N, C-alpha and C positions, 0 to 999 in steps of 0.2 A: 199649590205648594211646591211643585217641581219647576215652576217658571224660572227661578233664579238659577238653579243648576243647569237648566236648558240654555239660558242666556250665556252662562259662563262656558258651557261646552261649545257654543257657537263662536265664542271669542278665543277658543283654544286655551282657556285658563284651567289648569289642572287643580282640582280640589282634592285634598287628602281624603282618604276613605272614611276616617272617623268623623270629619266635618259633614261629608255628604250623607252619611248614615244618620247623623244627628238631625240634619235638616229634613230628611225624608221621613223620620219616625217621630219627630216632636209633635206636641199637641197642635201648635201653629207657630208661624213666624211672620214677622212684618219686616220688610226691607226698607230702611230709611236712607234717603239721599241727601238731606240737608240738615243743618243744625236747627233750623226753624221747625222742621218736622219733629225732631227730638224734643225741642222745647215744648211743643204742644203736647207731646206724649208724656212729659215729665209729671204732669198732674192727671194723667189718664184722660186727657182731652182738654181742649182749650176752654171748655165751658166750666171746668172745675177750678176753683181758686185754691183748694188744698187737697192733698192726697197723702195717705199713709202707706209707706212701703212696708208691707207686712208679709211674713212667711209663717207657714205652719212648721214649727221645729219639732221633730220627733223627741218625745220625752219632756218637752217644754211648753208645747202648745203654740197658739198664735203669738208672734213676736214682731213688734214694730221696730224696724231698723232705723228708719228716718221719716221725718215729716217734711213734705215738699209743698212749697207755696208759690203761687204765681204772683209776682210783683210787677210794678210798672216797668222796671228796668231789667227784667229777666226772670230767673228762677232762683228761689232760695231753698236750700236744703239744710236741715238740722238733724243731727244724729241724736238718738235717745240716750246714748252712753257717752260720757265725757272721754272715755278711752278712745273712742272712734273718731275723735276730733283732731287727733295728731297721728303722725306716722310712727309706727313701731319700727325701730331700726333693725329688729331681728326677724323681719318678715320673710326674707328670701331663703328658699331651700332649692337644691338642685336635684332633679329626678333622674337625670341621665348619667351615663358613665364617662362622659367626656372630661378632659382635664379641668380641674377647678380647685381652688383653695377654700371654697364655701362648704357649708354643711350639706351633706346629701340627705335626701328624704329618708332613706332606709336607716341611716345611722341615727338620725334625730328621733324618728318616730317608731322604729322597730319593726316596720313591715314595708313591703314593696309598694311603690307609688301606683303600680298598675291596679292594685286593689281599689284604691281611692279613685283612680281615673275611671274605672268601670262604674263605680257608684255615682260619680259626678255626671257622667253621660246619661245614666238612667234617670237621675233627678232632672237634668235639663230637658230630657225627652218629655217629661210630664208638665212642662211649663209652656206658656205663651212666650215666645222669644222675640227679641229685637236684634236685627242683623244689619251691619253696615260695613263698608270698607274704609280704610284709612291709609294714608301714606305716612309712615313713621320717619320723619325727617323733613327737610325742606330743600328747595332749589335743586331737585333731582339727586340729592344726596340722601340716601335712605332706601326704604323698601316698602312694598305693598303688604297690607295685612287685612285681616277680617276680624270683627268683634262680634261675639255672640253672648248676649246677656238676657236675663229675665226681662220681659217687656215692662213690668212694673218698676224696674230700676232704670227707667229711661233717663233720670237725672244724671246717673253715673255715666251712661252712654253719651249724654250730652257733653259732660266734661271731657270725656275721651275724644269726642268728635271735634271739640274746640282745640284741645291741646295738640292733637295730630290732625293734619289736613284731611278732611272728609272727602272721599271720592265717590261720586254718584255712579251707579251701575252703568249708565249710558256712557260715562267718561272712561270706563276701564278700557285699556288698550289691548288689542289682540296679542295673544301670547304672553301677557303679563304673568309674572311669577308671584304667587303668594309666599311670602317669606316669614310671616308671623301670624299668630292667632291668639286672641285673648278670650278665654272662657270665664264667665262670671257666675259664681255659685255661692252666694253669701251664707246660706244655711249651714254649710259645713264648718264654719268657724265655731259654731255652737256644738255640733255633734262630734267633731273630731279634734278641735284645737282649743278647747277650753275658753272659747270666746275671743281668742287672739287673732290678729291680722296675720294671714299667711298668703304668700304668693309663691307658687311653685313654677320653676323654669324647667322645661323639658326640651332640650336641644336635639331634635331629630336630624337626620341627614338632609331632609328637604325643607323643614319648617321649624321655627322657634315657637314652641307652645308656651303660653302663659296661662296659669290657672289662678284666678283671683278669688280667694275665699273671703272677701270682705268688700264693702262698698265705699271705702274712703279712696278717692282717686290717687292720693299721694303715692302709696307703695306699688300701685299696679298700673293704672292708666297713664301715670306720669313717669315715676321712677322705674316701673316694670318695663315699660317700652324704652326707657333710657337704657336699661340693661340689654334689651334686644339690639339696639344700635351699637352699644359698646362691644357686644359680642362680635358683630360684623367688623367694627373698627379694629378690634384686637387682631382679627385674622389678617387685616390689610395693613397693619402697622401704622395706625394714626390715632389721634386722640380726640375725644369729645369732652371738652373741658366743662367742669361744673363751675359756672361763673355767670356773672352779669357783666355788661359792658355798656359804656356810654362814650359818646364823642362830645367832649367838653370844649366850649368856645369862650375864650376870655374876653373881657371888655376891650382888649387891644387886638382882637382877632386871631390870637394864637389858637390852634386846634390841637387838642391832645386826646388820644383815645385811652381810656382806662378799662382794664379787664380785671374784675374783682372776683377772686376765688375764695373758697373756704367751705367749711362744713355748714350744715343746716343751721341757720341763725347767725351766720357769720357776716351778714350785711349785704347780701347780693341784691335783694329787692330794694334795700335802702339806698343803694348807689344811684337809684333813679329818683331819689327824693330831692326836693328843693330845701334849702336851709330856711327855717322859720325864724323870723325876727320877733323880738319882744315888742310890746306895744309902743315903746319909745324908739324903736328902730335898731336897737343894738342886737348883737348875737350873743347868746349865752354859751360860753364854752363848757362850763360845768359847775357843779354844786358840791361843796365839801360836806361829806356826810358826817364829819365829826364836829366841825365848827359852824356848819350851815352857811358859810361864806359862799358868795357867788362871784364868778369872774366873767366879764363880758369883753367883747371887742367890737369895734365899729368897722363895718365893711360897706362903703358907699354903694357899690354895685356888684352883684353876683355874676358869675359866669352863667351862660346858658348852656344847655346840653341836649343832645339828640340820643335817644335810646338805640342801642345796638342789639343787646340780648339780655334776657332776664335771669336765666337759670342754667342754660347749657348752650354751648357753642361748638360748631364744627371747626376743627383745625385741619381740614381736609387738604390733601396734597394739591388738589386742583385749584385752590384759592391762594396758594403760596407763590411768592415771587423770588424767593431765595436771595433776598437782599439784606438779610440779617434781622428782619422784623417778622414777628409772628402775625399772621392774618387770620381772622375769624369771621364766621357768619352764623347768625342765629340758627339753632337746630329745632326750634319750636314754632308752631303756628299760632299759639296763644300763650299767655303768661299766667302762672299760678301765684298770684301776688299775695303775700302776707301783709295784713294791715293792722297788726297789733299796736304799732306806733302811732296810728291815727286814732286818738282817743276822744277828740271833740271836733266840731265844725271849725274849719280853718287850719287844722294841723297840716294838711297837704292839699291846698286848693286845686292843683292840677289834677291829681288823682281823683279828688272828689268830683270835679267837673266831668271827668272821663267816665266815672261809674254811675253818676246820677242821670246823665243824658247820653247813654251809649248809642252808637249807630246800629247795633244789633244786640239781641238779648245776651245778658251776662249770667254766669252761674255764681251765686253767693253761697259760701259754706261757713257755718258757725257765726252767722250774723242774725241778730234778733229782728224778725220782720212780722208784718201782718199782711194777710192776703189782700192784694189790690193796692197796697201802699208802696212807697218807694223804699228800696233797701238802701240803708245808709251805712257806709263802711266803718263808722265809729260806734255803731250800736252792736257791740260784741255780745254774743250769747254768754250766759253765765254757766260755768261748770257746776257750781254750787252757789247757794245764796251769798252774795257779796264777793264772789271770786269769778272774774271774767275769764273766758276761754283765752289762752295765750296764743292761739293759732287761727284767728279769723282769716278767711281767704276769699279772693274773688278771681275768677278766670276771665281774663281780658284778651280778646283777639288782637293780634299784632296790628291788624288793619284799623283798629280803634285807637291806637297809640299815636299821638301827634308827632310828626317829623321823625318817624322811626327810620333807621338806616337799613336799607335792603341789600346793599352791596357788601362785599368783603371789606373789613376794616382793619388797617394796620395798627397793632398794639404798641403804644409808647410806654405806658406804665402798667405793670402787672402786679397788682396788690393782692395780699392775702389777709383775710379778716379772721379775728378770733374774739370770742366773747370772754371777757376777763372779769373776775370777781374783785371785790374790795381787798386791798392789801394794807396791812398795818404791821408795825414791828411786833405787836402782841399776837396778831393772827396773820402771819405771812401767807401769801398765795402767789400764783403766777400772774397776778395783776400788776406786773412791774413794767409793762410795755408802754413806752411813751406815745405821744400823739401819732407819730409814724416813724419807722426806721427804714433805712435803705439796706437791702440784703445783697451780698455777693451771690452769684449764680449757684454756687455749691450749696449755700445755706437755703436759698430759695427752693432748691430741690428737696432738701431735708424737710422743710416745713410742709411740702406737699406729700411727703411720705407719712409723716405723723399726723397731720391734719386734725388738730384738736377740735372736738365739738364745743368744748368750753362751758362757761358758767350759765346756768339758768336758761337752757335751750327751750325756746317757745315752740319749735316746729315738730319735735319728736317726743315720744314717751322716753323718759330718761330717769335714771336713779340719781342723777346729780354728779358733781365732780367732773374732772377732765377725763374724757374718753376720746379715743381716736376714731375718726370717720374713715381712716384708711387712705391708701394711695390715691392722690389726686383729689381727695375729698369726695370722689364718686364711687369709691370701693363698695359701699353697701349695695350698689346697683349693678356691679359687674359680676359676670358669671365665671370668669376664667382664673388666671394665675396672677397674683399680685406683682411678682417680680417682672413679668412681661410689661406691665403698666409702668413700673418704676423705671425700667430701661427706656421705654418710649418717652417718658417725661424727661429723662436726662438727655436723650438725643435731641428732643425739641428745644430744651433750654440752651444747649450748646449750639444748635443751629440758628438761634435767634439772639445774638449778643447785643443787638441794638434795642432790645426791650429791657427796660429798667424794672427791677423788682423791689417792692416795698412790703412792709409788714405793718398792719394797722389794727389797734384794739377797738372794741366797742363795749359799751356799758360802763366800765370803770377804768380810770387811770389812778392807781394807788387808792387814795381815799376820796377821789373826786368822781362823782357820778357824771358821766358825759354822754350817755346814749350812743348815737351813731355820729356824733359831731366829728370825731377824729377823721373818719374817712371822707366826710363832706368837706372839712377844712383842708384836708390833703388835696382833694380834687380842686378846690379853689386855688390853692397855693401853686401846685405843680402845673396847672393849666396856665397860670400867669407867667411862669418861668419859660414855658415853651421848650425850645431846644437848649436853653442856657443851663449849664451844669451848676451844681452847688459849689460855692466857694470852698476851698480846702480847709479854711478855718471854721466853716459852718458845721462840720460834722467830725466825729472821732469814733474810734472803736467803742462799742457799748461796753459797759461794765460787765454785762453778761454776754459772752461771745455769740450765743445763739441768736441774739437780737441784732446782729450785724453792726451797722453804724447808727449811733444816736446823734440827734441834732444838738448843737451848742446854742443856737438861736434861730428864731424864725419870725419874720415880720411880714404881715399880710396887710396891704393897703395902709401902711403907716402904723398899724397896731401890732405891738409886740406880744407874742404868745409867752406867758410866764414860763420860766425854765422848769418849774415844778411839773408842767405838763409834758416836757421833753425828756427830763431825767427824773424818774420817779424817786430816786434816792435823795433828791433835793427837797422832798416833802418831809417836814419835821415829824409827821405821824408815821413815816415809813423809815427814813434814814438808810444808811448802808446796811444796818443790821437786818431790817425787814426785807430790803431789796435782795441781799445775798441769800437769805433763807428762801425767798421766792425763786431765785435763780436756781437753787438746788432742786426745788420741786420740778421746775421746768427741765433741768438736765436729766433728772431721774426718769421723767416721762419719755424724753427722747431715747435714753438708754434702753428702756423697756421696749418701746415700739419699734426701734430700728433693728432689733434682733430678728424680726420676722423676715427681713430682707437679705440677711447674710446667707444666701444660697449660692450654689455653684454656678447658676445661670445668670447671676447679677453681673452686669458689666464691670470690668475691673476698675474703671474710673469711679463708678458708684461705690465699690467696696473701699476704695481709697478715701472717699468722702466720709463714709460711715465710720471707718476706722479712725479718721481724724476727729470726728465728733466724740466717739467713745474715749478718745485720749484727751478730751478737753482742749481741742485745737484753738488757736488764735485766728483772728480774721485773716492775717497775712498767710497763714497756712492753708486756709480755704482758697484764697486767691491764687496761691501757688498751684493748686490743682486745676481750677478753672478760673482764668483771669476775669476780672470784673470790668475793666475799662475796655471799651470797644475800639478796635483798630481795624482799618480797612481790610487788611489781609485776613484778619481773624474771622470775618464774616463768612469766609469760604471754607473754614475748617469744619470738619465733621467729627462725629464721635469716634470714627476709626482712627483719626489723627491722635486723639487723646488716649485711646487704648494702646496704640503703638508707642506713644511717648512714655506712658506710664510703665509699660513693660520694659522699655529700654532703660528706664531709670532704676530698674531693679526693685520696684515695689511689688 
């Protein structure tokens, strides 16, 4: 039992006292070195086709958290509660006394975390444990960590080992520093947290401790460790973007890199999807939910694309070239892909092929399976009879993704996605966003501050309506101060003026149900344009200034997109009356959310932008603060130039 600690001592790797004591005093522990070993352990041995992850909960008795099955293409895990099949956005609490805008454990629960910490270690000491090392990050950007979980929750450990690069004990370098640890203790969600998902962050001087009191990987193994990386990035003044990214190649060999940001459900996974044709070869733009009319266009040949990142990307200083373009590189070792839009065979042939015949075992969550059969990503488990789980997932290693880009990618188009509800004049909503809009840099920054979760979010537990995901749309996972991140985002936008910003809706445009077609059609159109700018008569200031510039017309391979998809007020079911009422909803949302950033440590340029928004500024006024058009000399401007300029102008 002391072998691991002896090996680590021989490599001069310092182990915190609480971890060493836990490993010395626990019932037993097994060290895992490969994901294949964890895949075998997920069903308590390769010989078992099915396994129940069960715990004795004080006051409740035996409780099955999840049922794990061995399938031909990997491991399938299904939770017994529908609540556990989605991420609860309120999971994070902070146990330490370092600077934060998040809820502290003591304030939320009324007692010091040290009490629960002691109970957690005592419970873990009574368990057979699974232990392994991981590197949180990629390409030498990130840090080494150790995971400690109940051995019977090996499926959870498997997911973590796939998302973060697993490091075998033999591969640990001498003098390596442990910078994070994740302790997994699912029983406590029942005994202390009324069944809720809770992840506690404890930032000590030497190590970032994560306590995961649930077995859904989303808030802990994935977003929890995102928080660990964000904490380090905040100290070093750089950003880990919450985004997907693809390098798109047009039929004319133009190459355009898209970086798509947004709250959970905002279309990040879908940016990797191919456009599906109807049986006659046409492409459905949308379906009118009032008249049932359908509109199609014809596209003879689609762009091809290569994946860059799925959910988070490093904007690390070491990959920048300071030429006016942002460069990114994937921050994950595997992708946590939501497949709710794959409802039947043929909806996404590329993803279906990748998941049915993978090069290594995959982890399926919320997919209905049978032991020994093949997990199919369109077979979503039901939350209740007749109601499919909205958040089916599969974890896919990057190495299994065809033609994935492994080098830093320069970003041409930086889009922001938002889930939009139906909008009519009788029932107005913020569903007034056209197929896509072009945003001035100042407005692009504002959208990243308010970051709406939007309508009918499939990824998280939500009460509905428009809520903010917070700065960068990664705020639910960050441990520090929101204004620091707002400042970093503004600096980044000003430093990269050759990156164009767009805003794109999904689900609905007015009364038209469109799914994720807007961002896919945007990808097709802007890739074909390449470096060519939009004609000046092609766009104009949007009727709602928060939406930047709206398109007057758009033609894709000879097919015109009807103006009702570009300007929602042209829809007779909406009109200017419904549009303007929806614009007021959007404005009020911005007014409310932006108040959080009016702090003394906000950059003065940022304060000017927010003040402009609160004063119902026009597009020209936003452009006066941060110019939209790229000029050669502008690419070498820094935030300091804007701060000095704004002060001199008397603002």
